[in-house]
C-alpha positions as CSV (number, residue, x, y, z in Angstrom):
1,M,28.7,7.4,69.3
2,P,26.9,8.1,73.1
3,E,24.4,5.7,73.9
4,Q,20.6,7.5,74.0
5,T,18.8,7.6,76.9
6,L,15.8,5.0,76.7
7,T,13.0,7.5,76.4
8,P,14.5,9.2,73.0
9,R,15.3,5.7,71.8
10,V,11.5,4.7,72.5
11,E,10.3,7.7,70.9
12,N,12.3,7.3,67.8
13,L,10.5,3.9,67.6
14,E,7.3,4.9,68.0
15,K,8.1,7.2,65.1
16,R,9.2,4.6,62.9
17,V,6.5,2.5,63.7
18,E,4.1,5.4,62.6
19,L,5.7,5.3,59.4
20,L,5.5,1.5,58.8
21,E,2.2,1.4,59.9
22,A,1.3,3.9,57.5
23,L,3.1,2.2,54.4
24,P,0.5,-0.7,53.8
25,A,-2.1,2.2,52.7
26,R,0.6,3.7,50.4
27,M,1.2,0.7,48.8
28,S,-2.5,0.0,48.5
29,A,-2.7,3.3,46.9
30,V,0.1,2.6,44.7
31,E,-1.1,-0.8,43.7
32,L,-4.5,1.1,43.1
33,Q,-2.5,3.2,40.6
34,I,-0.8,0.5,39.2
35,V,-4.0,-1.6,38.2
36,Q,-5.8,2.0,36.9
37,L,-2.6,2.2,34.7
38,R,-3.1,-1.2,33.2
39,I,-6.8,-0.9,32.5
40,E,-6.0,2.7,30.8
41,M,-3.1,1.1,28.8
42,R,-5.1,-2.0,27.9
43,E,-8.1,0.7,26.5
44,Q,-5.7,2.6,24.5
45,F,-3.7,-0.5,23.2
46,S,-7.1,-1.9,22.1
47,A,-8.1,1.6,20.6
48,V,-4.9,1.9,18.4
49,R,-5.4,-1.8,17.2
50,S,-8.7,-0.7,16.2
51,D,-7.5,2.4,14.8
52,L,-5.2,0.3,12.7
53,E,-7.3,-2.5,11.9
54,G,-9.6,0.2,10.0
55,F,-7.1,1.6,8.6
56,R,-6.1,-1.8,7.1
57,A,-9.4,-2.4,5.9
58,E,-9.9,1.2,4.5
59,S,-6.4,0.8,2.7
60,Q,-7.5,-2.4,1.4
61,G,-10.4,-1.0,-0.2
62,G,-8.8,1.6,-1.8
63,V,-5.9,-0.5,-3.1
64,Q,-8.9,-2.7,-4.8
65,A,-10.3,0.1,-6.0
66,T,-7.2,1.0,-7.2
67,R,-6.2,-2.1,-9.4
68,N,-9.7,-2.1,-10.5
69,E,-9.5,1.5,-12.1
70,L,-6.3,0.4,-13.3
71,R,-7.4,-2.6,-15.1
72,A,-10.2,-0.7,-16.6
73,E,-8.1,1.9,-18.2
74,I,-5.4,-0.8,-19.0
75,A,-8.5,-2.3,-20.7
76,A,-9.5,0.9,-22.6
77,V,-5.9,1.3,-23.9
78,R,-5.6,-1.9,-25.2
79,T,-9.0,-1.5,-26.8
80,D,-7.6,1.7,-28.7
81,L,-4.3,0.6,-29.3
82,R,-5.7,-2.5,-31.0
83,A,-8.4,-0.5,-33.1
84,E,-5.2,2.0,-34.2
85,I,-3.0,-1.5,-35.2
86,R,-5.8,-2.1,-37.1
87,A,-6.3,0.9,-38.6
88,G,-2.4,1.1,-39.3
89,D,-2.8,-2.7,-41.0
90,E,-5.6,-1.4,-43.2
91,E,-3.8,1.6,-44.5
92,T,-0.2,-0.7,-45.0
93,R,-2.3,-3.0,-47.4
94,R,-4.0,-0.4,-49.2
95,Y,-0.5,1.1,-49.6
96,M,0.8,-2.4,-50.8
97,R,-2.0,-2.7,-53.3
98,V,-1.1,0.7,-54.8
99,L,2.4,-0.4,-55.3
100,H,1.7,-3.6,-56.3
101,E,-0.7,-2.3,-59.0
102,E,2.1,0.1,-59.8
103,V,4.5,-2.2,-60.3
104,L,2.3,-4.2,-62.6
105,S,1.5,-0.9,-64.5
106,R,5.2,-0.3,-64.7
107,L,6.2,-3.9,-65.7
108,A,3.4,-3.6,-68.6
109,I,4.7,-0.8,-69.9
110,I,8.1,-2.4,-70.1
111,E,6.3,-5.4,-71.6
112,E,5.1,-3.1,-74.4
113,G,8.3,-1.7,-75.3
114,R,10.1,-4.7,-76.1
115,P,10.1,-6.7,-79.1
116,R,7.7,-9.7,-79.2
117,R,9.5,-13.2,-79.6
118,R,9.2,-15.0,-82.3
119,K,7.8,-18.5,-81.2
120,R,9.7,-21.2,-82.4
């Protein structure tokens, strides 16, 4: 590579120095953009966190409401079921009394048809 004369070399160095002199301003601009990005990201993360906390609170309230609703429905079903069981028990008792009376009447009829035993 042939050596350049002094003038082009100085001009080349001047261009490089100009570029290097502009570098701190460009770095400051990039630094400012990074700081702004961090601020925006922090704000957005805070907003997302707030939204999630609000959603969690809403869902907890919804879960609690659902639990209360289910408890009320279960209590109502339990009450109805107990009433039906009691009614069924009463019906079964009535039927057992009828059958018992029927057995007693049949035994009485059988006894009437038998000859009486003599006492010794």
